[in-house]
C-alpha positions as CSV (number, residue, x, y, z in Angstrom):
1,X,-5.4,-40.4,1.8
2,X,-7.2,-42.3,4.7
3,X,-9.5,-40.7,7.3
4,X,-10.0,-42.7,10.6
5,X,-12.9,-41.6,12.9
6,X,-11.5,-41.6,16.2
7,X,-14.1,-39.9,18.3
8,X,-17.7,-38.5,17.8
9,X,-18.9,-35.8,20.4
10,X,-22.7,-35.0,19.8
11,X,-24.3,-32.4,22.1
12,X,-28.4,-31.5,21.6
13,X,-28.7,-33.1,18.1
14,X,-31.8,-34.5,17.4
15,X,-32.9,-37.3,20.0
16,X,-29.2,-37.1,21.4
17,X,-28.6,-35.0,24.3
18,X,-25.2,-36.1,24.7
19,X,-23.0,-38.7,23.5
20,X,-19.3,-39.3,23.2
21,X,-18.6,-42.5,20.9
22,X,-14.7,-43.7,20.5
23,X,-13.7,-45.5,17.5
24,X,-10.5,-46.9,15.7
25,X,-9.3,-48.1,12.5
26,X,-10.4,-51.4,10.9
27,X,-13.9,-52.8,11.5
28,X,-16.0,-50.9,14.1
29,X,-19.1,-52.6,15.3
30,X,-21.5,-50.1,17.1
31,X,-24.2,-52.2,18.7
32,X,-27.3,-51.3,20.5
33,X,-30.9,-51.9,20.7
34,X,-33.8,-50.3,18.7
35,X,-34.1,-46.5,19.6
36,X,-30.4,-46.4,20.9
37,X,-29.6,-43.4,18.2
38,X,-27.8,-45.4,15.7
39,X,-29.5,-43.7,12.6
40,X,-29.2,-40.2,14.4
41,X,-25.4,-40.9,15.1
42,X,-25.0,-41.5,11.5
43,X,-27.0,-38.3,10.6
44,X,-24.8,-36.4,13.1
45,X,-21.6,-37.8,11.2
46,X,-23.0,-36.6,7.9
47,X,-23.8,-33.1,9.6
48,X,-20.6,-32.7,10.9
49,X,-18.9,-33.3,7.6
50,X,-21.2,-31.5,5.3
51,X,-23.7,-29.1,7.4
52,X,-23.0,-25.5,7.4
53,X,-23.8,-24.1,10.9
54,X,-24.6,-20.7,9.6
55,X,-27.3,-22.0,7.8
56,X,-31.0,-21.5,9.0
57,X,-32.8,-24.1,7.0
58,X,-35.4,-26.2,7.8
59,X,-33.0,-29.1,8.1
60,X,-30.6,-26.9,10.4
61,X,-34.0,-26.3,12.6
62,X,-34.8,-30.1,12.8
63,X,-31.1,-30.9,14.0
64,X,-32.1,-29.2,17.5
65,X,-32.7,-31.8,20.0
66,X,-36.4,-31.8,21.4
67,X,-37.0,-29.6,24.7
68,X,-33.7,-27.4,23.6
69,X,-33.1,-24.0,22.9
70,X,-29.9,-24.2,21.7
71,X,-28.4,-25.4,18.5
72,X,-26.3,-28.6,18.2
73,X,-22.7,-28.8,18.9
74,X,-21.0,-31.5,16.9
75,X,-17.2,-32.8,17.1
76,X,-15.1,-35.5,15.3
77,X,-11.6,-36.6,16.3
78,X,-10.1,-37.5,13.4
79,X,-6.8,-39.3,12.1
80,X,-5.6,-38.1,8.5
81,X,-3.0,-40.4,7.1
82,X,-1.7,-41.0,10.9
83,X,-1.8,-37.3,11.6
84,X,-4.5,-36.0,14.5
85,X,-7.0,-33.4,13.4
86,X,-10.2,-32.2,14.9
87,X,-13.5,-30.9,13.1
88,X,-16.0,-28.6,15.4
89,X,-19.1,-27.3,14.3
90,X,-21.1,-25.0,16.7
91,X,-24.5,-24.6,15.1
92,X,-25.9,-22.2,18.2
93,X,-22.7,-19.9,17.6
94,X,-22.5,-20.2,14.0
95,X,-18.9,-21.3,14.3
96,X,-16.8,-23.9,12.4
97,X,-13.2,-25.0,12.8
98,X,-10.5,-27.4,11.8
99,X,-7.5,-27.8,14.2
100,X,-4.6,-29.6,12.5
101,X,-0.8,-29.6,13.0
102,X,-1.0,-26.7,15.4
103,X,-3.2,-24.6,12.8
104,X,-6.8,-23.5,13.2
105,X,-9.1,-23.0,10.2
106,X,-12.1,-21.0,10.4
107,X,-13.8,-20.0,7.2
108,X,-16.5,-22.1,6.2
109,X,-15.4,-22.4,2.7
110,X,-11.8,-23.4,3.8
111,X,-13.5,-26.3,6.0
112,X,-15.5,-27.1,3.1
113,X,-12.2,-27.4,0.8
114,X,-10.3,-29.1,3.6
115,X,-13.2,-32.0,4.1
116,X,-13.2,-32.3,0.3
117,X,-9.8,-32.9,-0.1
118,X,-9.1,-35.1,2.8
119,X,-12.7,-37.2,2.8
120,X,-12.9,-37.7,-0.9
121,X,-16.6,-37.1,-1.6
122,X,-17.2,-33.3,-1.9
123,X,-21.0,-33.8,-1.3
124,X,-23.1,-35.5,1.1
125,X,-24.9,-37.0,-1.7
126,X,-21.9,-38.6,-3.2
127,X,-20.8,-40.0,0.4
128,X,-24.3,-41.3,1.0
129,X,-24.0,-42.8,-2.7
130,X,-21.1,-44.7,-2.0
131,X,-19.5,-44.7,1.4
132,X,-22.9,-44.8,3.3
133,X,-24.9,-47.6,2.9
134,X,-28.5,-47.6,5.1
135,X,-31.3,-49.5,5.1
136,X,-33.3,-46.6,3.2
137,X,-30.9,-46.3,0.5
138,X,-29.0,-49.8,0.4
139,X,-29.4,-49.6,-3.5
140,X,-26.7,-47.8,-5.6
141,X,-28.2,-44.7,-7.6
142,X,-29.2,-45.3,-11.0
143,X,-27.1,-42.8,-13.5
144,X,-30.0,-40.7,-14.6
145,X,-30.3,-36.8,-15.2
146,X,-32.9,-36.7,-12.5
147,X,-31.1,-38.2,-9.5
148,X,-28.2,-35.8,-8.1
149,X,-26.4,-38.6,-6.5
150,X,-26.3,-40.7,-9.8
151,X,-25.2,-37.5,-11.6
152,X,-22.2,-37.6,-9.2
153,X,-21.5,-41.2,-9.3
154,X,-21.4,-40.9,-13.2
155,X,-18.8,-37.8,-13.3
156,X,-16.7,-39.4,-10.9
157,X,-16.7,-42.7,-12.8
158,X,-15.9,-40.9,-16.0
159,X,-13.2,-38.7,-14.5
160,X,-11.7,-41.9,-13.0
161,X,-11.8,-43.7,-16.4
162,X,-10.5,-40.7,-18.5
163,X,-8.1,-39.4,-16.1
164,X,-9.0,-35.9,-17.2
165,X,-7.8,-33.3,-14.7
166,X,-10.7,-30.9,-16.0
167,X,-13.3,-33.2,-14.7
168,X,-15.2,-36.1,-16.2
169,X,-16.5,-36.3,-19.7
170,X,-20.1,-35.6,-18.4
171,X,-18.6,-32.6,-16.8
172,X,-16.8,-31.6,-19.8
173,X,-20.2,-32.4,-21.9
174,X,-21.8,-30.4,-19.3
175,X,-19.4,-27.2,-19.6
176,X,-19.7,-27.7,-23.4
177,X,-23.2,-27.5,-23.4
178,X,-23.1,-24.5,-20.7
179,X,-20.9,-22.7,-23.3
180,X,-22.8,-23.8,-26.1
181,X,-25.9,-22.6,-24.7
182,X,-24.4,-19.3,-23.5
183,X,-22.9,-18.6,-26.9
184,X,-26.4,-18.3,-28.5
185,X,-28.3,-17.4,-25.5
186,X,-31.3,-15.3,-25.9
187,X,-31.8,-12.1,-23.7
188,X,-33.7,-12.3,-20.6
189,X,-34.8,-10.5,-17.5
190,X,-31.5,-10.8,-15.9
191,X,-29.1,-10.7,-18.9
192,X,-30.5,-8.1,-21.6
193,X,-27.7,-8.9,-23.8
194,X,-27.7,-12.8,-24.0
195,X,-24.8,-14.7,-25.2
196,X,-21.9,-13.3,-27.3
197,X,-23.4,-14.4,-30.5
198,X,-26.7,-13.0,-30.0
199,X,-25.4,-9.8,-28.7
200,X,-23.0,-9.6,-31.7
201,X,-25.9,-10.5,-34.2
202,X,-28.4,-7.8,-32.4
203,X,-25.4,-5.6,-32.4
204,X,-25.2,-5.9,-36.2
205,X,-28.7,-5.7,-36.5
206,X,-28.8,-2.3,-34.5
207,X,-25.7,-1.3,-36.6
208,X,-28.0,-2.4,-40.0
209,X,-30.9,-0.2,-38.8
210,X,-28.5,2.8,-37.9
211,X,-26.4,2.3,-41.3
212,X,-30.0,2.2,-43.0
213,X,-30.9,5.1,-41.3
214,X,-27.9,6.9,-42.3
215,X,-28.0,5.9,-45.9
216,X,-31.7,7.0,-46.0
217,X,-30.7,10.2,-44.5
218,X,-27.7,10.4,-47.2
219,X,-30.0,10.1,-49.8
220,X,-32.4,12.6,-48.2
221,X,-29.2,14.7,-47.8
222,X,-28.2,14.3,-51.5
223,X,-31.6,15.1,-52.6
224,X,-31.7,17.9,-50.5
225,X,-28.6,19.0,-52.1
226,X,-29.7,18.6,-55.7
227,X,-32.9,20.1,-54.7
228,X,-31.3,23.4,-53.3
229,X,-28.8,23.4,-56.4
230,X,-31.7,23.3,-58.6
231,X,-33.5,26.1,-56.5
232,X,-30.7,28.1,-56.6
233,X,-30.0,28.1,-60.2
234,X,-33.9,28.7,-60.9
235,X,-33.9,31.6,-58.4
236,X,-30.7,33.3,-60.0
237,X,-32.3,33.1,-63.2
238,X,-35.8,34.4,-62.2
239,X,-33.9,37.1,-60.1
240,X,-32.0,38.1,-63.3
241,X,-35.2,38.1,-65.1
242,X,-37.3,39.9,-62.2
243,X,-34.6,42.6,-62.0
244,X,-35.0,42.9,-65.9
245,X,-38.9,43.2,-65.4
246,X,-38.7,45.3,-62.5
247,X,-36.4,47.9,-64.2
248,X,-38.6,48.3,-67.2
249,X,-41.9,48.5,-65.2
250,X,-40.1,51.1,-62.4
251,X,-38.8,53.0,-65.4
252,X,-41.9,52.9,-67.0
253,X,-43.6,54.1,-63.8
254,X,-41.1,56.7,-63.2
255,X,-42.0,58.3,-66.6
256,X,-45.5,58.1,-66.0
257,X,-45.0,59.6,-62.3
258,X,-42.6,62.0,-63.5
259,X,-45.3,63.3,-66.2
260,X,-48.0,63.4,-63.3
261,X,-45.6,65.5,-61.2
262,X,-45.0,67.7,-64.1
263,X,-49.0,68.4,-64.1
264,X,-49.0,68.7,-60.5
265,X,-46.2,71.1,-60.5
266,X,-47.7,72.8,-63.4
267,X,-50.9,73.1,-61.6
268,X,-49.3,74.4,-58.5
269,X,-47.5,77.2,-60.5
270,X,-50.8,78.1,-61.9
271,X,-52.4,78.4,-58.2
272,X,-49.1,80.7,-57.6
273,X,-49.8,83.0,-60.6
274,X,-53.3,83.3,-59.5
275,X,-52.4,83.9,-56.0
276,X,-50.0,86.6,-57.4
277,X,-52.8,88.4,-59.1
278,X,-54.9,88.0,-56.0
279,X,-52.0,89.7,-54.0
280,X,-52.1,92.7,-56.4
281,X,-55.8,93.1,-55.8
282,X,-55.4,92.9,-52.1
283,X,-52.7,95.5,-52.3
284,X,-55.1,97.9,-54.1
285,X,-58.0,97.1,-51.4
286,X,-55.3,97.8,-48.6
287,X,-55.0,101.4,-50.2
288,X,-58.6,101.7,-50.4
289,X,-59.0,100.6,-46.8
290,X,-56.9,103.7,-45.8
291,X,-60.2,105.8,-46.2
292,X,-61.5,104.0,-43.1
293,X,-59.2,104.7,-40.3
294,X,-59.6,103.2,-37.0
295,X,-62.7,101.3,-38.1
296,X,-61.3,97.9,-36.9
297,X,-62.2,98.9,-33.3
298,X,-65.6,100.3,-34.0
299,X,-67.5,97.0,-34.7
300,X,-69.3,97.2,-31.6
301,X,-70.1,101.0,-31.9
302,X,-71.6,100.1,-35.4
303,X,-73.8,97.4,-33.9
304,X,-74.9,99.7,-31.2
305,X,-75.5,102.5,-33.6
306,X,-77.9,100.2,-35.6
307,X,-79.8,99.5,-32.7
308,X,-80.0,103.1,-31.6
309,X,-81.4,104.0,-35.3
310,X,-83.9,101.1,-35.3
311,X,-85.2,102.1,-31.6
312,X,-85.6,105.6,-32.5
313,X,-87.6,104.8,-35.6
314,X,-89.6,102.4,-33.5
315,X,-90.0,105.3,-30.8
316,X,-91.0,107.8,-33.5
317,X,-93.8,105.5,-35.0
318,X,-95.0,105.1,-31.3
319,X,-95.0,108.6,-30.3
320,X,-96.9,109.3,-33.8
321,X,-99.4,106.7,-33.0
322,X,-99.8,108.3,-29.3
323,X,-100.4,111.6,-30.5
324,X,-103.0,110.2,-33.0
325,X,-104.7,108.7,-30.2
326,X,-104.6,112.1,-28.3
327,X,-106.4,113.8,-31.3
328,X,-109.2,111.4,-31.6
329,X,-109.7,110.9,-28.1
330,X,-110.2,114.8,-28.2
331,X,-112.6,115.6,-30.8
332,X,-114.7,112.2,-30.0
333,X,-118.2,112.6,-28.1
334,X,-118.9,110.9,-25.0
335,X,-120.1,107.2,-26.1
336,X,-123.6,106.2,-25.1
337,X,-125.8,103.2,-26.3
338,X,-128.1,104.3,-29.0
339,X,-129.9,101.1,-29.3
340,X,-131.0,101.3,-25.5
341,X,-132.2,105.2,-26.4
342,X,-133.7,104.1,-29.6
343,X,-135.7,101.2,-27.9
344,X,-136.9,103.5,-25.2
345,X,-138.3,106.2,-27.5
346,X,-140.2,103.4,-29.7
347,X,-141.7,102.1,-26.3
348,X,-142.9,105.2,-25.4
349,X,-144.4,106.5,-28.9
350,X,-146.0,103.2,-29.0
351,X,-147.7,103.3,-25.8
352,X,-148.8,107.0,-26.1
353,X,-150.5,105.9,-29.8
354,X,-152.0,102.8,-28.3
355,X,-153.4,104.6,-25.2
356,X,-155.1,107.5,-27.5
357,X,-156.5,104.9,-29.9
358,X,-157.7,102.5,-27.2
359,X,-158.6,104.8,-24.6
360,X,-157.0,102.5,-22.1
361,X,-154.3,103.4,-19.3
362,X,-152.5,99.9,-19.9
363,X,-150.7,101.0,-23.0
364,X,-149.4,103.9,-21.0
365,X,-148.1,101.7,-18.2
366,X,-146.4,99.3,-20.8
367,X,-144.8,102.3,-22.4
368,X,-143.4,103.4,-18.7
369,X,-141.3,100.3,-19.2
370,X,-139.2,102.3,-21.5
371,X,-137.9,104.9,-18.8
372,X,-135.5,102.7,-17.3
373,X,-133.8,101.9,-20.7
374,X,-133.6,105.7,-21.2
375,X,-131.9,105.8,-17.8
376,X,-129.4,102.9,-18.7
377,X,-128.6,104.7,-21.8
378,X,-127.8,108.0,-19.9
379,X,-125.5,105.8,-17.7
380,X,-123.5,104.5,-20.4
381,X,-122.7,107.7,-21.5
382,X,-121.3,109.0,-18.3
383,X,-119.3,106.2,-17.7
384,X,-117.7,106.4,-21.4
385,X,-116.7,110.0,-20.6
386,X,-114.9,109.3,-17.5
387,X,-112.9,106.6,-19.2
388,X,-111.6,108.6,-22.1
389,X,-110.5,111.0,-19.6
390,X,-108.0,108.5,-17.9
391,X,-107.0,107.3,-21.1
392,X,-105.8,110.7,-22.2
393,X,-103.7,111.0,-18.9
394,X,-102.2,107.7,-19.5
395,X,-101.3,108.5,-23.2
396,X,-99.8,111.8,-22.1
397,X,-97.5,110.3,-19.6
398,X,-96.2,107.4,-21.7
399,X,-95.5,110.3,-24.5
400,X,-93.5,112.0,-22.1
401,X,-91.4,109.0,-20.9
402,X,-90.8,108.2,-24.8
403,X,-89.5,111.7,-25.4
404,X,-87.1,111.3,-22.5
405,X,-85.7,108.1,-23.7
406,X,-85.5,109.7,-27.1
407,X,-83.4,112.2,-26.0
408,X,-81.0,110.0,-24.3
409,X,-80.6,107.9,-27.2
410,X,-80.2,110.9,-29.9
411,X,-77.4,111.9,-27.5
412,X,-75.6,108.4,-27.6
413,X,-75.8,108.5,-31.2
414,X,-74.4,111.8,-31.6
415,X,-71.5,110.6,-29.7
416,X,-71.1,107.5,-31.9
417,X,-71.3,109.6,-35.0
418,X,-68.4,111.7,-33.4
419,X,-66.2,108.4,-32.9
420,X,-67.0,107.4,-36.8
421,X,-65.9,111.1,-37.8
422,X,-69.3,111.3,-40.0
423,X,-72.4,113.3,-40.0
424,X,-75.4,111.7,-39.5
425,X,-76.4,107.9,-38.4
426,X,-77.2,106.7,-41.9
427,X,-73.7,107.9,-43.4
428,X,-71.8,106.3,-40.6
429,X,-73.6,103.0,-41.0
430,X,-73.0,103.1,-44.7
431,X,-69.4,103.6,-43.9
432,X,-69.2,101.1,-41.8
433,X,-70.9,98.5,-44.2
434,X,-68.6,99.6,-47.0
435,X,-65.4,98.8,-44.7
436,X,-67.0,95.5,-43.2
437,X,-67.3,94.4,-46.9
438,X,-64.1,95.6,-47.9
439,X,-62.5,93.6,-45.0
440,X,-64.6,90.5,-45.6
441,X,-63.0,90.4,-49.1
442,X,-59.6,91.1,-47.9
443,X,-59.8,88.2,-45.5
444,X,-61.3,86.1,-48.2
445,X,-58.3,87.3,-50.8
446,X,-55.9,86.4,-47.9
447,X,-57.3,83.0,-47.4
448,X,-57.3,82.2,-51.0
449,X,-53.5,83.5,-51.4
450,X,-52.5,81.2,-48.7
451,X,-54.4,78.2,-49.9
452,X,-52.7,78.8,-53.3
453,X,-49.3,80.0,-52.5
454,X,-48.7,77.5,-49.3
455,X,-46.3,78.1,-46.4
456,X,-43.7,79.1,-48.4
457,X,-45.2,82.2,-49.7
458,X,-45.3,83.7,-53.4
459,X,-41.7,84.4,-54.5
460,X,-40.3,81.3,-52.8
461,X,-42.8,78.9,-54.1
462,X,-42.9,80.4,-57.8
463,X,-38.9,79.9,-57.8
464,X,-39.1,76.4,-56.6
465,X,-41.7,75.3,-58.8
466,X,-40.1,76.6,-61.6
467,X,-37.0,74.7,-61.1
468,X,-39.0,71.8,-60.1
469,X,-40.8,71.7,-63.4
470,X,-37.5,72.1,-65.4
471,X,-36.0,69.0,-63.5
472,X,-39.1,66.9,-64.0
473,X,-39.2,67.9,-67.6
474,X,-35.3,66.8,-68.1
475,X,-36.2,63.4,-66.3
476,X,-39.2,62.5,-68.2
477,X,-37.1,63.4,-71.1
478,X,-34.5,60.6,-69.9
479,X,-37.1,58.2,-69.3
480,X,-39.0,58.4,-72.7
481,X,-37.2,55.4,-74.1
482,X,-38.5,53.2,-71.3
483,X,-42.4,54.1,-72.4
484,X,-44.4,51.0,-73.0
485,X,-47.0,52.6,-75.4
486,X,-49.0,49.4,-76.2
487,X,-51.0,48.6,-73.1
488,X,-51.2,45.0,-73.9
489,X,-47.6,44.7,-73.7
490,X,-47.8,46.7,-70.2
491,X,-50.3,44.1,-69.3
492,X,-48.0,41.2,-70.0
493,X,-45.1,42.5,-68.5
494,X,-46.8,43.2,-65.3
495,X,-48.0,39.6,-65.5
496,X,-44.9,38.2,-66.1
497,X,-43.7,40.1,-63.1
498,X,-46.3,39.0,-60.8
499,X,-45.6,35.4,-61.9
500,X,-42.1,35.5,-61.6
501,X,-42.4,37.1,-58.2
502,X,-44.6,34.4,-57.1
503,X,-42.4,31.8,-58.5
504,X,-39.3,33.5,-56.3
505,X,-41.7,33.5,-53.2
506,X,-42.3,29.8,-53.8
507,X,-38.7,29.0,-54.3
508,X,-37.5,31.0,-51.2
509,X,-40.0,28.9,-49.3
510,X,-38.9,25.6,-50.6
511,X,-35.4,26.6,-50.1
512,X,-36.0,27.4,-46.4
513,X,-37.7,23.9,-46.1
514,X,-35.3,22.2,-47.8
515,X,-32.6,23.5,-45.7
516,X,-34.5,23.0,-42.5
517,X,-34.9,19.4,-43.6
518,X,-31.2,18.9,-44.4
519,X,-30.4,20.5,-41.0
520,X,-32.9,18.1,-39.4
521,X,-31.2,15.2,-41.2
522,X,-28.3,15.8,-38.8
523,X,-25.9,13.7,-41.3
524,X,-22.5,13.0,-40.6
525,X,-20.5,11.3,-43.2
526,X,-17.8,10.2,-40.5
527,X,-20.6,8.2,-38.5
528,X,-21.7,6.4,-41.4
529,X,-18.0,5.3,-42.0
530,X,-17.2,4.3,-38.3
531,X,-20.8,2.4,-38.3
532,X,-19.6,0.4,-41.6
533,X,-16.3,-0.1,-40.2
534,X,-18.0,-1.0,-37.0
535,X,-20.4,-3.3,-38.6
536,X,-17.4,-5.2,-40.3
537,X,-16.0,-6.1,-37.2
538,X,-19.2,-7.2,-35.7
539,X,-19.4,-9.5,-38.7
540,X,-16.2,-10.8,-38.0
541,X,-17.3,-11.1,-34.4
542,X,-20.4,-12.8,-35.6
543,X,-18.4,-15.3,-37.6
544,X,-15.9,-16.1,-34.9
545,X,-18.9,-16.8,-32.5
546,X,-20.9,-19.0,-35.2
547,X,-17.7,-20.8,-35.9
548,X,-17.0,-21.3,-32.1
549,X,-20.7,-22.3,-31.8
550,X,-20.2,-25.1,-34.4
551,X,-17.0,-26.3,-32.9
552,X,-18.7,-26.5,-29.3
553,X,-21.8,-28.1,-31.4
554,X,-19.3,-30.9,-32.7
555,X,-17.2,-31.1,-30.0
556,X,-20.5,-31.7,-27.7
557,X,-21.5,-34.4,-30.2
558,X,-18.1,-36.0,-30.3
559,X,-18.0,-36.0,-26.4
560,X,-21.4,-37.6,-26.2
561,X,-20.5,-40.2,-28.4
562,X,-17.4,-40.7,-26.2
563,X,-19.5,-40.8,-23.1
564,X,-21.2,-43.7,-24.4
565,X,-17.7,-45.3,-24.6
566,X,-16.6,-44.2,-21.3
567,X,-19.7,-45.6,-19.7
568,X,-19.5,-48.9,-21.3
569,X,-15.8,-49.1,-20.2
570,X,-17.4,-48.0,-16.6
571,X,-19.4,-50.9,-16.4
572,X,-16.9,-53.1,-17.5
573,X,-14.6,-51.9,-14.7
574,X,-17.7,-52.3,-12.4
575,X,-18.4,-55.7,-13.4
576,X,-14.5,-56.4,-12.9
577,X,-14.5,-55.2,-9.3
578,X,-18.0,-56.6,-8.4
579,X,-17.5,-60.1,-9.7
580,X,-14.9,-61.4,-6.9
581,X,-16.9,-60.0,-4.3
582,X,-20.1,-61.2,-5.4
583,X,-19.0,-64.6,-6.0
584,X,-17.5,-64.3,-2.4
585,X,-20.9,-63.2,-0.6
586,X,-23.2,-65.5,-2.8
587,X,-20.7,-68.5,-2.4
588,X,-19.9,-69.0,-6.1
589,X,-23.9,-68.6,-7.0
590,X,-23.4,-65.6,-9.0
591,X,-19.8,-65.1,-10.1
592,X,-20.5,-62.7,-12.8
593,X,-22.2,-58.9,-12.7
594,X,-23.4,-57.0,-15.5
595,X,-23.6,-53.2,-15.4
596,X,-25.8,-51.2,-17.5
597,X,-25.0,-47.6,-18.8
598,X,-27.3,-46.6,-15.9
599,X,-25.8,-48.8,-13.5
600,X,-28.9,-51.3,-13.6
601,X,-27.4,-54.5,-12.5
602,X,-28.1,-58.1,-13.3
603,X,-26.3,-61.6,-12.5
604,X,-25.5,-64.7,-14.1
605,X,-27.3,-67.4,-12.6
606,X,-24.4,-70.3,-12.3
607,X,-27.1,-73.0,-12.1
608,X,-29.5,-72.0,-15.1
609,X,-26.8,-70.0,-17.1
610,X,-29.3,-67.0,-17.8
611,X,-28.8,-63.3,-16.6
612,X,-31.2,-62.1,-14.3
613,X,-32.3,-58.8,-13.7
614,X,-31.8,-57.3,-10.1
615,X,-35.6,-56.8,-9.7
616,X,-36.2,-60.4,-10.1
617,X,-33.9,-61.4,-7.4
618,X,-34.7,-62.2,-3.8
619,X,-34.3,-59.2,-1.2
620,X,-31.5,-60.8,0.6
621,X,-29.7,-61.3,-2.7
622,X,-30.4,-57.7,-3.9
623,X,-28.8,-56.8,-0.7
624,X,-25.9,-59.1,-1.5
625,X,-25.3,-57.5,-4.7
626,X,-25.8,-53.9,-3.7
627,X,-23.3,-54.5,-0.9
628,X,-20.7,-55.9,-3.5
629,X,-21.9,-52.8,-5.7
630,X,-21.0,-50.0,-2.9
631,X,-17.8,-51.7,-1.9
632,X,-16.9,-51.5,-5.6
633,X,-18.0,-47.8,-6.1
634,X,-15.7,-46.8,-3.1
635,X,-12.5,-48.5,-4.8
636,X,-13.7,-47.0,-8.2
637,X,-14.8,-43.8,-7.4
638,X,-12.9,-42.4,-4.4
639,X,-9.7,-44.1,-5.6
640,X,-7.0,-43.2,-3.1
641,X,-9.3,-41.5,-0.7
642,X,-10.4,-43.6,1.8
643,X,-12.9,-42.1,4.0
644,X,-15.0,-44.1,6.8
645,X,-17.3,-46.3,5.5
646,X,-20.5,-46.3,7.1
647,X,-23.1,-49.5,7.3
648,X,-26.6,-49.4,8.8
649,X,-27.3,-52.9,9.6
650,X,-27.2,-54.3,5.9
651,X,-27.8,-57.9,7.2
652,X,-31.3,-57.3,8.2
653,X,-32.5,-59.9,5.6
654,X,-29.7,-62.3,5.5
655,X,-29.6,-65.7,7.2
656,X,-26.7,-66.5,9.5
657,X,-24.6,-68.0,6.4
658,X,-25.3,-65.0,4.4
659,X,-24.2,-62.8,7.0
660,X,-21.1,-64.6,7.8
661,X,-19.8,-64.5,4.4
662,X,-20.7,-60.7,4.0
663,X,-19.0,-60.1,7.4
664,X,-16.1,-61.7,6.2
665,X,-15.8,-59.6,2.8
666,X,-16.5,-56.3,5.0
667,X,-13.6,-57.4,7.3
668,X,-11.4,-57.9,4.5
669,X,-12.6,-54.6,2.9
670,X,-11.7,-52.9,6.1
671,X,-8.1,-53.6,5.8
672,X,-6.2,-50.2,5.8
673,X,-9.2,-48.2,6.2
674,X,-12.4,-48.0,8.6
675,X,-15.5,-49.4,8.4
676,X,-18.4,-48.6,11.0
677,X,-21.2,-51.1,11.1
678,X,-24.2,-50.2,13.1
679,X,-26.2,-53.3,14.3
680,X,-28.5,-54.4,17.0
681,X,-26.9,-58.1,16.8
682,X,-24.3,-59.3,19.2
683,X,-23.4,-62.1,16.6
684,X,-21.6,-59.2,14.4
685,X,-19.0,-58.4,17.1
686,X,-16.7,-61.6,16.4
687,X,-15.3,-60.1,13.5
688,X,-14.7,-56.4,14.8
689,X,-11.5,-54.8,15.5
690,X,-13.6,-52.7,18.2
691,X,-16.8,-52.8,19.7
692,X,-18.7,-49.8,20.9
693,X,-21.6,-50.4,22.8
694,X,-24.9,-48.1,22.5
695,X,-27.6,-47.8,25.2
696,X,-31.3,-46.9,24.6
697,X,-32.4,-43.3,24.8
698,X,-34.9,-42.8,27.5
């Protein structure tokens, strides 16, 4: 498929504000001085074919012409196998379109596919590596893993040589390697499962862990079942034995309790009999109490009567005392002071005797001092007589009051005696005392009878207790065979029952714990079966993917071996294609070319007969070599696709003779296709089918 570039329209692209360049088939020479935009036009052609107008990368920004705000507009008028087509890319509007046969293609993906299908090179890198030779990249790329253009060339060479519809061997190897890596890929941040083999192995590991856990649970479950069975058997035996022990001990205790009950009932019956005797005594006292009618209400009167009797006795004693004082006062002489009288007589007698014997008046004067003493004694006698008179009057008055009060109390006493129906206070008080004592004894008897007989009374209590005694005696008789007479035997039974009860408690706790453990295991046999079946299926998957991985590894090894052979064959084809071209451009100096696996080139020197590596050739010869290599690669790699071949002044280091021969080779190569040669030299125009002149950009 031949593509002819008929016209180039450039707007606002880098240093080109506006350019319209018309071209034609065959050899086109675009001549212009330096700074006329030759390299920029090549960049515009590449951008029109391969750049995306929707991109906002740094490269897209650098396309904008200096001083312009709008992004570039590029258009190519093409002729594809004789049919017109137009490719437009408006980077300011982010639009792309292809107009062909009345149809319009406007999606970026469809335009990209149309370009790759019709132009040949699907990428800018492949176009630059084959159909575009510039001063910066005149050497063909080496086929290494680092240079993307070299990888593109290698892939296209292998695809051409093998005719593989799925791509070149290198592409097949790449896909095989990717699939091989994908099969055993380890999990990552964006791919938590990894490859199918890794995922299957991880699933097997997870299934094994689950199966192991379930098997452990199964073992625990079976152990729990066995444990529960053992506990149930032991519990059954212990409970049976415990029932026998409890029955024996309970019957023994029931016998003891029955005997104790008989003793209690007999004691109660004795109390009732005593109560019955006391009831007879109480009845007799009730008969005696009939001699004291109405005495129940005479308690306050008896108390008052006792007070009156006591008061009358006190009053009689007081009156007797007052009468005695009265009599004593009547018969007693007036009181005087005998000491003072005696002292006065003694002084007087002694003064008289002294005066007579001494015949002096002074003793008489001293004796006269006794006269006041005698007067004082007389005064005391008179005063005493007055006091006694007052005292007798007071006694008489007090006695009169006492007699009046006594008469009142005697009248009250007689009234109380009349209520008692007795004569005399003493008889009344003695009757009351007898009544009160009998009442106290009766109350005591009633209380004792009540305590002994209880709330049910005598007759009912005796009947019930008599029946209860007979019943308990019959019960005790029936329990007599269960009596444990030996205390040591009884202690042994009680100890055995206690130990059995404790063991039963422990076993029940063990059963609860074991059942809880069994429940917590949450074991489902169906789940284990499903897991084991799933694990078997996973094993088959792992085996399948391991087998697939081995197949891919073996196929990869075989393909890598075949690549070596293909590359060797590619070198032979390149050599075959380049030999006539190299002989033509070097005038037979170098007729044979050798291409290594990485497209490293060497030539056979016709003069010395030695192979010379391209690194040791002159610059012009190397340029001749790579011009022949480029033209050969276009034929080998692009095959039937014939895109425009762009050459950016490849003769810079050629002399006139070399340039003439090279131009002749390019002229021949341009038959049936388009070659665009950008050059500043007027001498290249002689071989041109069309000349386009470029002006210096101001």
